[in-house]
C-alpha positions, -999 to +999 in steps of 0.1 A: +000+000+000+010+036-002+008+059+028+009+097+023+018+117+053+012+155+056+010+179+084-010+210+093+004+239+114+038+247+129+057+225+153+075+252+173+067+265+208+037+289+211+037+313+240+009+337+231-019+327+255-044+349+237-042+327+205-036+293+221-069+280+209-056+283+173-021+269+180-028+233+169-004+212+149-016+179+134+000+151+114-022+129+093-019+100+068-039+085+040-034+049+030-044+035-003-039+001-019-014+003-048-040-010-073-065+017-062-042+047-066-058+055-099-092+057-082-077+081-057-063+103-084-096+102-103-115+113-072-092+142-067-094+154-103-132+152-102-132+173-070-110+199-087-132+200-117-163+206-095-144+234-077-131+250-109-095+242-100-071+232-128-058+196-126-022+208-122-031+231-093-035+223-056-068+230-038-059+258-014-083+288-012-112+269-027-114+241-001-148+225+001-168+226+033-164+192+051-202+188+052-209+198+016-223+173-010-191+175-031-169+166-002-192+138+008-189+124-027-151+128-026-149+108+007-172+081-006-149+075-036-119+072-012-139+047+009-147+027-022-110+026-029-103+011+006-085+042+017-081+049+054-071+081+073-052+085+105-041+116+126-025+128+158-028+164+171-011+186+197-012+221+210+019+241+205+015+258+239+028+225+254+061+228+235+092+242+251+125+246+233+144+237+265+126+204+268+131+197+232+169+201+237+167+179+268+149+152+247+176+155+221+203+149+247+185+119+261+184+104+226+221+108+223+228+096+258+207+065+252+227+056+221+260+061+239+249+038+267+237+012+242+271+013+224+290+010+256+269-020+266+273-038+233+308-029+221+326-058+239+302-084+225+301-072+189+338-068+183+360-039+172+349-037+136+311-036+143+317-013+173+336+011+150+307+012+126+282+017+154+304+045+168+303+063+134+266+059+132+261+074+167+284+103+158+264+110+126+231+109+144+244+132+171+254+158+145+220+156+128+201+160+160+220+191+171+218+205+135+180+203+135+158+231+146+132+226+174+104+226+147+122+199+126+129+177+156+093+180+170+080+172+136+100+139+135+086+131+170+049+135+161+052+118+127+069+088+144+042+087+170+015+087+143+032+058+124+036+037+156-001+044+164-015+035+130+007+004+122-014-022+140-046-008+126-033-009+091-023-045+095-057-055+109-077-035+083-059-047+052-054-083+064-091-088+060-096-067+028-065-065+007-039-088+024-015-087-005-010-049+002+008-058+034+037-071+014+048-036+004+046-004+023+055+028+004+058+059+025+055+094+009+062+125+030+055+161+021+088+179+011+089+214+024+118+226+002+134+215-031+167+204-016+170+176+009+176+192+043+187+182+077+151+172+086+149+146+059+182+130+068+173+132+104+140+115+097+156+086+079+180+080+108+157+086+138+122+077+126+126+039+126+140+039+161+113+062+174+086+042+158+100+009+172+101+024+207+065+036+204+054+003+189+072-020+213+066-002+246+033-019+250+014-048+234-003-040+201-039-046+191-033-073+165-057-102+168-048-136+153-055-141+116-063-172+096-035-163+072-012-152+101-003-119+082+018-140+059+022-113+033+035-088+058+059-112+074+070-126+041+087-093+034+093-076+068+094-105+093+124-113+115+131-149+121+108-178+114+080-170+139+054-145+127+041-138+162+057-136+196+092-126+206+123-148+210+142-149+242+169-129+225+143-103+216+130-102+251+165-096+266+172-069+240+140-050+247+145-053+285+180-038+281+169-010+258+136+000+275+139-015+310+106-033+306+100-071+309+077-082+280+078-119+287+043-121+301+028-105+270+053-116+243+026-136+225+009-103+216+041-088+202+052-089+166+089-091+156+098-074+123+124-052+106+114-016+114+143-002+093+132-021+062+095-014+067+100+024+071+131+032+050+130+005+024+105+024+002+101+060+015+106+094-001+099+131+003+078+146-026+066+180-036+028+180-030+023+198-063+034+166-080+017+141-057-021+136-058-018+114-027-003+142-006-029+166-019-056+142-007-039+139+027-038+177+030-076+179+023-086+153+048-062+164+076-074+200+073-110+187+075-102+167+106-086+197+121-117+218+115-139+191+132-117+187+162-115+224+167-153+228+165-150+248+133-178+231+113-215+239+111-228+204+115-203+184+136-224+152+137-226+152+099-189+158+094-179+132+120-200+106+102-185+116+068-148+115+080-155+085+103-161+064+072-123+065+066-110+063+102-103+032+121-112+026+158-084+021+183-080-014+198-081+002+232-114+016+246-095+044+263-077+057+232-096+078+207-094+076+170-074+108+169-052+111+200-039+144+214-003+140+224+017+161+249+051+157+234+076+156+262+051+157+291+036+125+304+004+144+309-006+180+307-034+204+314-041+230+288-062+234+256-080+204+244-097+194+211-134+194+210-142+163+230-178+160+220-168+161+183-141+136+189-165+112+206-188+114+175-158+106+153-150+076+175-185+063+172-185+067+134-151+051+128-147+017+113-150-011+138-121-033+128-121-050+163-149-068+181-162-053+213-149-084+232-114-080+218-113-043+227-126-049+262-101-077+269-072-058+253-079-027+273-079-047+306-046-064+296-030-031+289-042-017+322-027-046+340+006-045+321+011-007+327+003-010+364+026-037+370 
């Protein structure tokens, strides 16, 4: 499948309390099966024709209202093409450049500790290669701006959040699409910058941490996700973690996963995320333009900036996927470097309507049991 990732808003600190209600930054993604990409392009072209926008131009000032008949028709075409949408949002008032720098330092320190722990066991040659890699990542981290670094953080969080849902959704609809993940990110300038190199180096590790830190909502499948593991699997087992994996994760994250290893999935994050990924100019990418349209519409709904929230939630909910956890919404609000925070919140009533309208890819029984298991695991 192809996954188009775009963002809305800035990712730098916002200190003006008078405008904090407008200081939202959101990252969103649209997935589409490879064989349905023509249908996605056709839906976008037809929308442009209806709005009087040239096929070569992007839809900017003429954006349709999320509750309008032409937008409903557009979303229905995406649904027919088995597209899905995913998003995460945050308020910039919770960002702090000092805490961003502290997070940068913890990433560097963690890599230094890991190298120190492993260098004796892996030998001088591999240790030298790892040393060079750590040095390169350190330079990239400190060369990145707070906005660039924060953007990598929230994009990685989104990918970790949506991975299990993508696996479950397409396993039952287009399982062959799980054999190839193609990632397309919005390029902000014409020349590859620090942020793009930083993303390729840090994003797989950040996603792995986010994905591995707790059990994932991936119920057993008759085909055992064979298309996915045929390309991205590590080892012979498609589910569960080996004893070596368990020891590695305990050393890296300080968490014992042995009691829930059967709910874990072992695969190559680097190959999955960097094997087929690129940054593109949105002017040349219909998929990124579609992502831009749906992410901005989600933003409007969650900020309460639509005339008929119930209608818009039902429209957009047709493409969203419910969370495997009962206590995690379809579009989470993250707090970046704070475990929890008080401050501006998205429109909870509209979010709940979106939750109710999202595709139910898990049974109620699975979600209830999974939520209980997560609660028990995190408590102890």
